[in-house]
N, C-alpha and C positions, 0 to 999 in steps of 0.2 A: 431984406435977403440976405444980405452979406452976414448980418449978425446970426441969423439961422444956420449958414453954412459953417460959420465958425463954430458954433457950440456942436454942430454934427462932427466936425472933425474932430475936436476935443474928445466927444464921447467915442468915436471910433477908435481914437489911440487909449483911449482908457481900457476899453472892452479889448483891446488886442484885435481890432477887425480892421486895422488900417491896412492898405495893401501893399505888399511887399516890394513893388517894382513902381512904387508911385513917383519916386523921384526919378526912376529911369524911364519915365514915358510910357507906362503900360495904359495905352490909351481906350482899349475896351473896358478896363476895370476902372479907369479914372471916370469914364462917359456913363458907366453905371452909376458909380455913386453919385455923379452930378445931376442924373436924373433922379435918383433917389432924393436928393436935396430939395431938389426943386417941386417936388410933388407933397412934401411936408408940409403942414400948416404952420403959420407963423406961432411963436410961444414967446413968452417973456423970459428974459433973461435969469429971472429968479424962481420960474416955476420949475417944481420940483419932479423930476422924471422917476418912475419906478426902478430901484437899484438892482441891476443884473451882475453877479460875478464874472470876470472874463474867463473864458475858455482857455486853458493852458495847453491845450494842443494846436492854437492858431499862432503862427508868428507874429510877434508884437515888436515890430521894428518902429521906430521914433526918429523922424529924420531931424538931423542937426538944426535944421534952420526954423523945423515946427515949433510953435510956441507950447510954452509948458501945460499939461492939462490941469485942468480945475477940477477940484472936487465938487463943484457946486452944479456942474451941468448933468443931466440926465438924459436918456432915450426913450422912446415909447415902446411898449413890449411889441407893438405890431414891426418894428424894426428889426427885432430879435428873431421872430419868425421869417421875416422876409429876407434876412441874411443867411438863413439855415445855421443858426448858433445851437453846438450840441448841449443836450441836457445833461445837468449833473448825474439825475436819475439813471439815465441810459449807459452814461459812464460805468456807475455803481455796479449796475445788473451785469454789464459786459465782464467786468472786474471779476466778480463774483462767480460768473458762469465759466470764465476762464481758469481761474483757480479751481473750481470743483472739478473741472474735466480733468486739470493736471494731476491734481492730488488723487482723484478716482483712478486715474489711470496708471499712475504711478505703484496704487496698492494693489491694484490689480496683477499688474506685472510682478510685484513682488510676491502675491500671493499663489500665481500659478508658474513662476519660472524656478525652476528644481536647480541646483546646485549638488556637485559631489562633495562630500566632506572627506577629510583626508588626515591621518595621523604622520606627522612626521618624524624621521628619525635618522641619525647619522649611523653609518657603519662601514664596512669595508668587504672585499671580495676575499674570501678564505677557500681553500682548497676542500671540495665535499670530503676527499679521504684524510684532510686533517693533517698538519704538519707533524713530521716525527720527529721527537725530541731524542736522541741516542745519551742514554746516561749507564752508570755502572752500578751492578747490584751490589759489589764491594769494591773498596778503596784500593786502588793501584798507581802505580808510577808509569807515565807516560814514558815509552821507549820509540815509537817512530809514528810519526803522522802519515799516512798512506795518500791523504787527498788534500785537494786545495778548494778555497772558496771558488765555489760557481760548476765543480766538476760533476758531471752526469754518471752515476754510477749504476750497475746492475744488482740486482738482488743474490745476496751472498758475497758480495766483493768487499773486501779487507777495507776497513774506513782507519783502524790504527790498531797499533801493537803496542801490548803493555808487558812490563818488566814480569818475569816467569820465576825468579829466585825462589822467592817467598812460597809462590804457588807449587813450584816444585817439590820443596821441602817438606810441606803440608803433605803432597801426596806420597812422598816417599815413606813419611812416617806413618802414615795410614794403611798405606799396601803392607807394610812391614806388619803392624799388626792383624791385619786381615788374614794375611796367609799363616802367620801364627797360630792365630785362632782356629783357621781351617785344619791345619796339622794336628792341634791339640783335641779338637773337636774327634778327627779320625781316630787318634790313639784312646779317647776315653771312651769311645764307642764302641771299639775293639775289645777293650778291657772289660766293658759292662757285659759285653757276650762271652766273655771268658774264652775270646780268641786269641790263637798264639800268633797270628799273622797279621801284619798292619801293611793296608793298602791306601795309597793316596787319593784323597777325594776329588772329584770333577769340579772344575771351574765353570761358572755360569757365563761368564765372558773371559774368554784364554786371552791373554798378552803375553808376550814374551817377559814382561818383568813380573808378571804374577807367576809365570810359570817357573822363572828361576828364584825367586823368593819361596814360592811353596817348595819345590825340590829341597832346598835348603833347610827351610823348616821342618819338612817331613825326617829329613837324616837325623836332625836334633831329637824329634820323636820319637823316632826308631829306638835309639840308643837308650832312651828313657823308658820306652815300652820293655825293651829287653832286660832292664836294670830292673826296673818295677816286677816284671814277671821271675826275677831271680830271686828277689829278695822275699816274695813271696813265696815261692816254692821252697826256698831255705826256710822258712818259719814253719809253713807246712811240714816238712820234713823233720825239724827239730822237735816239734810238738807230737809226730808220729813216735819218731824214737823214743821219747820220755814215756809215751803210753806202753809203749812196747818193754822197756826196762820195768815199768811199774807191773805189766803183766808177767814177767819173768820173776820179780819179788813175789808176787801172788802166788804162783803157781811152787816156788821153794817154800813159802811161809805154810802153802797148804799140805807140803809134803810134812814139813816137820810139825804142823799140828795133828796129821794124822799119826806119825811115829809116838809124838807124845801121848795120844789117846789110847794106841794100843800099849803101850809101857804102864801107863795108869791102870788098862783093864788088868795086865798081868800081875801088877802089884797088888790090886785088889783081891784077885783070885788067891795070891801065894799068902797074903795076910789073912784070908778066910781059912785057908789050911793050916796056918800057924797056930791061929787063935783056938782052933779045934784040938791040934795036939797039947797046947798049951792047959786046956782045960782038962786034959787025962794026964798031963805031967810028963808028955814025952818031948815038950819044946821050952826052951827058956822064953822067959820075959824080954830080954833084951832083945832077943831076935824080934819079937813081935813089934818092939818099939823101931827097931830100925826098919822094918818094912814100912811101918805108918808113916817115918819120915820121907822114905823114899816114894811112897804115893802121894805125899802133900806137896812136894818137890816136883813130880810128874804133873799134878794138877795144876801148877803154877805156869810150868812150862807151855803145857795146854792153852791155859788163857792168855798167853803172852803172844803165843803164835797166830791166835785166833785175833788178838787186837792188831798185830802186824800187820795181818792178811787184808783186815776192813779198811786201815789206813793206806795201805797200797792199792786196793781197789778204788779208794776215793781220789788218790794221786792219779791213777791212771784216767778216771772219768774226767778229770781236771784238765789232763794233758788232752784228751781226744776232744773237750768242749773249747779249749784252747785252739785247736786247729779249726772245728767249726768257727769260731769268733773270727779268726782270721779272714775267712771268707766273706761274712758278713761285713766285717770293717772295711775291706776292700771295695765291697758292693758300694755302701754306704759313702765312701769317699769319693769312688768313681762317679756315685750319681750328684753329689755334691759340686764336685769340679765340673761335671760336664754341664750343669745347669749355669755354673759361674762363666765357663768358657761360650757357652751360646749367647750369653749377654755381652758379653766383651766382642766375641765376633761379628754379632748384630750392629754394636754400635762401630766397631771398626769399619765394616761395610758401608754405614752410612758417612764416616767420615772419609773414608775414601772416594764415594760416590760423588760427596760434595768438592771434595780437593780435586778430583779430576774433572768437575763439572768449571771449578773456578780457571784450572788449568786450560780447558777449551775456550773459556771466553778473554782469555789473554788477547786473543784476536777480535777485535770488535768489527762485525758484520752488518753490512745494510741489510736491513729487512725487506726490502724491495726496491725496484728500479726508481730512481728519482734523483734531485739536483742536491750537492751538500751546499748549505749555506749556514752563517751565523757559527763560525767554528770560535770555540772560547779558549783553547788549550793549542799551543802551537811548539812549545820548547820542551824538548825530550829532558826527561828526569823530573818533568813538573808532577805535583802530587795531587790526583782526582780524588775528591771523597765520594763515597757510597752516595749515590742518587743525584750527583752533581751534573747538569747538564754540561755535555761535552761539544755537540753539534747538532744542528736540525737537518733534516730531511724533507724536502718537498716531494711528494709523490709524483711520479711520471705519469701523464694522461689522465689525471684525474680532472673531472668538472668542477669548476667554480661556483660558489653560491655566495649570496650578500648575507653577511651576517650583520644586524642591526640593534641598536639597542633602544628600547621603548621605555617611556616614563611610566612609573607607577600609577601616574594618575589617568593615563590614556588605556591600560593594559583591559578594562573592559569593553573596548570595541576593537580587540585585536583578536583573531582567532585562526587557528589553522586552516588554509584554503582559501583565504582572503587575497584579493586582487591586490598587486602593488605596482608602481611605478616606480623605476629605478633612473636615476639621473647621474652620469659619471660627473663627479667634482672636478676630475682632473682636465678636462675638454672643456671648451664653449658649448653654451648650450645651443648656439646656432649650428654648430657643425655636427653634434652628435644628438640624435634624438632622444627622446625617454625610450626606456626600454620596460617590458611589461614582465610580469612574473606573478608568483603565488606563493604563500605563507606554507611551509613545510613544515615549521616545528617553532613551538613558542614555551619557553621553559615553564616549569611548573610552579616555581617559586622565584622570587626576585632573588637577586645577586647584588653584591657590593664590590666595586673596585677599590683599589689600595688608597684611593683618594675620598673614600666614603660616601661615593654616589652610589644611590639604590638605582637599577634597573632591572628590566626583564629582557632576556634575551631571545631573539627571533631570528630565524634562516628563511631566505625567500630564494627559489630557485627562479632563473629566467626563461622565458617562454622562447622557443625558435632559436636558440643561440646554439652555435657548433662548439663544441667542446674541444676542438682542436683549432678550427680555423676562427672562431672567434665572431662570425658573422650571421646577422640577423638576414632572415627569409626575403623581407622589403627592402631593409635598408644596412647601409655597410656599418659594420660595429668596428671600432678600432680594437686592437687585440688586448685582452683583460689580462690582467696580472696578479696573483696574490699579494694581498696586502693595499691594492687601489682602494681611495675612498671612494664613498657614494653616497648619496642621498636619497633615502628610501619613503616614498608615500604611500602608506598603508589606506586602500580608499575603503571607504565606510558608507553607511547608508544617504541616499539622497535627501536633502533637505532643499526647503523654499528657502528664499531670500529674506521673506517675513519672518521664519522661523528663526533666522540667522540673527535677525534684528530685536526679535522679542524673547528668545530665549535668556539672554543673560540679564534682562528685566525682572524675567518670572524668576530665574535663579535669587537674583537680589531680593525680590519681595518675600519668597520661600524662608530665605534667611532670616529676613527682617521681620518676620511675624511670629518668630518662636522667642522664647524669654530668654 
């Protein structure tokens, strides 16, 4: 019996069925084991019992004074059933069932749980009215800076003054050319109409300087007008006198021609009578020859007077034509000068308008109410180039929007009207909640910053935020300022957890299956 009990203890310790509190005197357990030992039949020490793998779930404790288990001992299978030892098959089934339920539940949760996707971008608050940069159209010299950093200004208030020396000189020169052109146009117009009176033209925009300059120019043109008429009248009068002289010559030559013709007729009659008397012997031949000489002389005089009369008539016609040519020449010159004067006056008017415009811009005014910031020039006498920024003006009362940069890789998921969540980067997340809004603008093409980074520009308007107080209807929002950084989350479509896990795998497989 002692040998059987010894073998039973060794077998129990080997399979891990030894009671935990055997050394502490666990009497009920020890009594059960003792009763089991006494009920077992006797076996030989060398009999081989069926080998059973000990169960790992049971505590296996070997008392320090217990003998070392022997590998030769074995236990009857009925003892395993009697003690309730767990089966390896049951353990495996339980493990598989637990694993299946866990994995299935996880996949079910991943397939049914939806999460919102979001495109993240960094940006800042900007004024919806945009920040105004004050520049000069033409280069100038700073004479006085009328504001300082942070000043609030009203629309039309003077921001700075520029030196006016060059602008006034250009304006005076253009004004002199303009009024001179107007006076010349008035004179030429009167001459074209053959007018004998010159009146001053009316000014579209009358100023004391223009009136003074026009009066001086008109005095000069009045003297020229009178001198030109005097010269023209003198030339016409001279041509008329020449024509009259030639007319007198024509009349004198006509009288001489008539007298020569009458004398010629008389000589011819006398010669005819002498010839008759000479034939009868009552006249001498000498008388007849003398009359013939007189006839020839009278005939020559008649021809000479006729030629001189014709020449005088031609000279008279030339004198009359000269008088007419004086009128035509005058009208032609007036028309040419009038066209030139019109072009010169128009050019002078444009130059005067430009010069006066430059002169009016010597005082740079605020385009609208706002706050002055970022002044670049402070020293009087500083040269400011055309188009160079002088200072910036933040419009007053303009609402703030969030301007955010979107990566070109994410632009296909961004559109106007999408909801956004905005987080103020300058504050702690626990103190300031997320603000909601929507996209109102997405640039049509990508842009590039000076560092060469490409991006799409988008703007978002916050919901339920006061333009002046900067407070949400439900949660207090700290005051918002232009330039404040912000993180923007553009909300996209909802996706399941399983889609988040499988999409990278699908994308990789899609790229991997291509040549």
